[in-house]
C-alpha positions as CSV (number, residue, x, y, z in Angstrom):
1,M,-13.2,-1.7,15.3
2,K,-12.2,1.4,14.1
3,T,-14.0,4.0,11.5
4,D,-13.9,5.7,8.2
5,R,-12.7,8.5,9.3
6,D,-9.2,6.9,10.8
7,Y,-7.9,6.1,7.4
8,F,-6.8,7.7,4.7
9,L,-10.0,7.3,2.1
10,G,-12.4,5.4,4.7
11,T,-13.1,1.6,4.1
12,H,-16.4,1.6,3.2
13,D,-17.4,-1.4,0.0
14,E,-16.7,1.1,-2.8
15,E,-13.0,0.9,-0.8
16,L,-12.5,-2.1,-0.5
17,L,-13.2,-2.3,-4.6
18,R,-10.2,-0.6,-5.3
19,L,-8.2,-1.6,-3.0
20,G,-9.0,-5.0,-5.2
21,L,-8.3,-3.8,-8.0
22,Q,-4.7,-1.9,-7.4
23,H,-3.6,-5.5,-6.2
24,R,-4.8,-7.4,-9.5
25,V,-3.2,-4.0,-11.8
26,W,0.1,-4.0,-9.7
27,G,0.2,-8.0,-9.4
28,A,2.4,-8.7,-11.8
29,A,5.2,-6.4,-10.0
30,V,4.2,-7.3,-6.8
31,R,4.8,-10.8,-8.0
32,D,8.5,-10.6,-8.8
33,C,9.1,-8.5,-6.1
34,W,8.3,-12.0,-3.8
35,Q,10.4,-14.1,-7.0
36,R,13.0,-11.6,-5.7
37,A,13.4,-12.0,-2.4
38,G,13.0,-16.0,-2.5
39,I,9.5,-16.7,-1.0
40,G,8.4,-20.0,-1.7
41,A,7.0,-23.4,-0.5
42,G,7.8,-23.5,3.7
43,S,8.5,-19.6,3.8
44,R,6.9,-17.8,6.6
45,V,5.5,-14.6,6.1
46,L,4.3,-11.2,8.7
47,D,1.6,-9.5,6.4
48,V,1.8,-6.0,7.3
49,G,-1.2,-4.3,7.6
50,A,-2.9,-6.8,5.6
51,G,-6.3,-5.2,4.9
52,P,-8.6,-6.8,3.2
53,G,-6.5,-9.9,3.0
54,Y,-5.8,-9.9,-1.1
55,A,-1.8,-10.2,-0.6
56,A,-2.1,-12.9,2.5
57,A,-4.3,-15.2,0.4
58,D,-1.7,-14.9,-2.7
59,F,0.9,-15.8,0.3
60,A,-1.2,-18.1,1.5
61,Q,-0.6,-20.3,-2.3
62,I,2.6,-19.8,-2.1
63,V,4.2,-20.5,1.2
64,G,1.6,-23.6,0.9
65,P,0.3,-25.8,3.9
66,T,3.8,-26.2,5.1
67,G,4.4,-22.3,5.4
68,E,2.1,-20.0,7.1
69,V,0.8,-16.0,6.9
70,V,0.5,-13.5,9.5
71,A,-1.4,-11.0,8.5
72,V,-1.9,-8.2,10.9
73,E,-4.7,-5.1,9.6
74,R,-6.2,-2.7,12.5
75,S,-9.5,-2.0,10.9
76,G,-12.2,-5.0,11.8
77,R,-14.2,-4.5,8.8
78,Y,-10.7,-5.0,6.9
79,V,-10.4,-8.2,9.5
80,E,-13.6,-9.4,8.9
81,A,-13.4,-9.2,5.7
82,G,-10.4,-10.9,5.0
83,R,-11.2,-13.6,7.7
84,A,-14.6,-14.3,5.3
85,M,-12.7,-13.8,1.8
86,L,-9.7,-17.0,3.3
87,A,-12.7,-19.2,4.9
88,K,-13.8,-19.0,1.2
89,H,-10.8,-20.0,-0.4
90,G,-10.1,-22.8,2.3
91,F,-6.6,-21.0,3.4
92,A,-6.0,-22.5,6.9
93,N,-2.5,-21.4,6.4
94,V,-3.8,-18.0,7.3
95,R,-3.7,-16.2,10.8
96,Y,-5.5,-13.0,10.8
97,H,-4.4,-10.1,14.2
98,E,-6.8,-6.9,14.7
99,L,-4.3,-4.8,16.6
100,D,-2.6,-1.5,16.2
101,L,1.1,-0.8,14.3
102,M,1.5,2.2,16.5
103,T,0.1,0.6,20.1
104,D,-0.2,-2.7,20.0
105,P,2.9,-6.0,19.9
106,L,3.3,-8.2,16.9
107,P,3.0,-11.5,17.0
108,G,5.8,-13.6,17.9
109,G,8.3,-13.7,15.2
110,D,11.1,-15.4,13.7
111,Y,9.6,-14.7,10.5
112,D,11.5,-15.6,6.9
113,F,9.6,-12.3,5.0
114,A,8.0,-9.4,6.5
115,W,5.5,-7.4,3.5
116,C,4.9,-3.8,4.1
117,R,3.0,-2.0,1.5
118,W,2.0,1.2,1.5
119,V,1.9,1.4,4.9
120,A,4.6,3.6,6.4
121,C,3.4,6.3,4.2
122,F,0.7,6.5,6.7
123,V,1.8,5.9,10.4
124,S,2.9,8.4,12.7
125,S,5.8,6.9,13.3
126,P,8.3,4.9,10.7
127,A,11.1,4.3,13.3
128,L,9.0,2.8,15.4
129,L,7.8,0.5,12.8
130,V,10.8,-0.5,11.6
131,D,11.8,-1.5,14.6
132,K,9.2,-3.8,15.6
133,I,9.4,-5.5,12.2
134,A,13.0,-5.9,13.1
135,A,12.1,-7.4,15.9
136,A,9.5,-9.8,14.3
137,L,12.2,-11.5,11.7
138,R,14.4,-14.2,11.8
139,P,18.2,-12.9,11.7
140,G,19.0,-13.2,8.0
141,G,15.1,-12.7,7.7
142,L,13.5,-10.1,4.6
143,A,11.6,-6.8,4.6
144,I,9.8,-5.7,1.9
145,F,8.7,-2.5,0.8
146,H,6.7,-0.8,-1.7
147,E,6.0,2.6,-0.5
148,Y,6.5,6.4,-2.8
149,L,9.5,7.9,-2.8
150,V,8.0,10.6,-5.1
151,Y,4.6,11.1,-5.1
152,E,5.2,14.0,-7.0
153,T,5.2,12.4,-10.4
154,F,1.7,12.2,-9.8
155,C,1.3,14.2,-13.4
156,F,-1.0,14.4,-16.4
157,A,1.6,14.7,-19.1
158,P,0.8,17.4,-21.4
159,P,0.5,19.3,-18.1
160,H,-3.4,19.7,-16.2
161,P,-2.9,22.4,-13.8
162,R,-6.1,21.0,-11.7
163,Q,-4.3,17.3,-11.5
164,R,-0.4,18.9,-10.2
165,E,-3.1,21.0,-7.4
166,F,-4.8,17.2,-6.6
167,A,-1.1,15.9,-5.7
168,Q,-0.2,18.2,-4.1
169,Q,-3.8,18.4,-2.1
170,V,-3.3,14.9,-1.8
171,M,-0.1,14.7,-0.2
172,K,-1.2,18.4,2.1
173,G,-3.9,16.1,3.9
174,W,-1.9,13.5,4.0
175,R,0.8,15.5,5.8
176,A,-2.0,17.0,8.0
177,A,-3.5,13.2,9.0
178,G,0.0,12.1,10.6
179,G,1.9,10.8,7.2
180,E,4.9,11.7,5.3
181,P,4.3,10.2,1.4
182,N,7.6,10.5,0.3
183,V,8.8,7.8,2.5
184,A,10.8,5.8,0.7
185,Q,13.9,7.9,1.1
186,P,13.5,8.5,4.9
187,L,12.9,4.2,5.6
188,L,16.3,3.2,3.7
189,R,17.9,5.7,6.3
190,L,16.0,4.2,9.0
191,L,16.5,0.8,7.8
192,E,20.2,1.0,7.8
193,E,20.6,2.4,10.9
194,R,19.6,-1.0,12.3
195,G,21.1,-2.8,10.0
196,F,19.8,-3.7,7.6
197,A,21.4,-4.7,3.9
198,I,19.4,-3.2,1.2
199,R,19.6,-6.0,-1.3
200,E,17.4,-3.6,-3.7
201,A,16.1,-0.9,-3.8
202,I,14.3,-0.5,-7.4
203,P,12.2,2.5,-8.9
204,R,9.1,1.4,-9.9
205,I,6.9,3.9,-12.2
206,Y,4.6,3.4,-14.7
207,C,3.3,6.1,-17.9
208,L,-0.4,4.9,-18.7
209,R,-2.4,5.8,-21.3
210,P,-7.0,5.8,-20.7
211,A,-6.9,1.8,-22.5
212,D,-4.0,0.7,-20.2
213,E,-5.8,-1.5,-17.0
214,M,-3.8,0.0,-14.4
215,W,-5.0,3.3,-15.9
216,Q,-8.1,2.5,-13.4
217,W,-6.0,2.2,-10.6
218,P,-5.3,6.3,-10.1
219,A,-9.1,7.3,-11.6
220,S,-10.4,4.6,-8.9
221,F,-8.2,6.5,-6.3
222,I,-9.0,10.4,-7.5
223,R,-13.0,9.6,-7.4
224,I,-12.6,8.3,-3.9
225,H,-10.1,11.0,-3.0
226,L,-12.6,13.9,-3.5
227,E,-15.8,12.1,-2.7
228,Q,-14.6,11.6,1.0
229,Q,-12.5,14.9,1.4
230,T,-15.9,16.5,-0.2
231,A,-18.0,14.9,2.3
232,Q,-15.4,15.9,5.1
233,G,-15.5,20.0,4.2
234,A,-11.5,19.6,3.5
235,I,-12.3,20.5,0.2
236,E,-14.6,23.0,-2.0
237,A,-17.1,20.7,-3.7
238,S,-16.6,23.4,-6.6
239,W,-13.2,22.4,-6.9
240,A,-13.1,18.5,-6.6
241,E,-15.8,19.3,-9.9
242,A,-13.5,21.1,-11.9
243,V,-10.7,17.9,-11.3
244,R,-12.9,15.6,-12.2
245,Q,-14.5,17.6,-15.0
246,E,-10.3,17.5,-16.1
247,F,-10.0,14.0,-15.2
248,A,-12.6,13.0,-17.3
249,A,-11.9,15.3,-20.5
250,A,-8.6,13.5,-20.7
251,E,-9.7,10.3,-20.5
252,T,-11.4,11.0,-23.9
253,E,-8.5,11.7,-25.0
254,P,-6.0,8.7,-26.3
255,A,-2.8,10.1,-26.1
256,T,-3.2,11.8,-23.1
257,M,-0.3,9.8,-20.9
258,L,-1.0,10.0,-16.9
259,V,2.6,9.1,-15.4
260,T,2.1,7.4,-11.6
261,P,4.0,8.0,-7.9
262,L,7.1,6.8,-8.0
263,V,7.4,3.5,-5.6
264,L,10.7,2.7,-4.0
265,Q,10.3,-0.7,-4.3
266,I,12.9,-1.8,-0.7
267,I,14.1,-5.7,0.2
268,A,16.3,-5.6,3.1
269,G,17.9,-7.7,4.9
270,K,18.1,-7.9,8.8
271,P,21.6,-9.5,10.0
């Protein structure tokens, strides 16, 4: 089983709940994406980097008993949580595999769709990830991604200095761990080099106010990231507290707007 340190924000209970919040507030955009791609009853879907199974559960309902969902995830804790949730809801059309995308083969194939959200930005080789997804899809199958295009858009309006510092610190730590936050542009190039036809490349960005439900998505990320990075000695406790205080003050101002990191929605067809 992988340890908390193997994941950017860990795999503890609070992070598992944060991922559930994240999935919920992105739900409308994600369901629209899947519908545009054509996922429906009878589809075979590969859920790449499935985490604790929130998307896999949605897929199980969409594809129905004639379809199949194969979820792959390297965290043993997340696999266990995902299997338990799926069993609780009686979804028998989902198979979970605990594996590392960079070192293990994907379960074989001929999938109609592959779904990959905020995974390419963390792996050591996005090119290898694309190659494995390409091999798993049937001819004409679709690879679907939500990945960051410009993480630097993550800011307050009007600007707050600590928030800009925070975004830069996140990107620095991300790259030090072997990932690339702004992976969407090179991902497009990798897909095209392998013959994929880019059917859609749609930006997804939000301007949030404190009363918006989606505000809790970046808010929970900031809280957990600061806790993790302070505990690991990557940031000074005094700086983390300054970020918290600035964010808390911003939340009390109804006119404050928080701009989210720019995500690119990609739907690409395998030749």
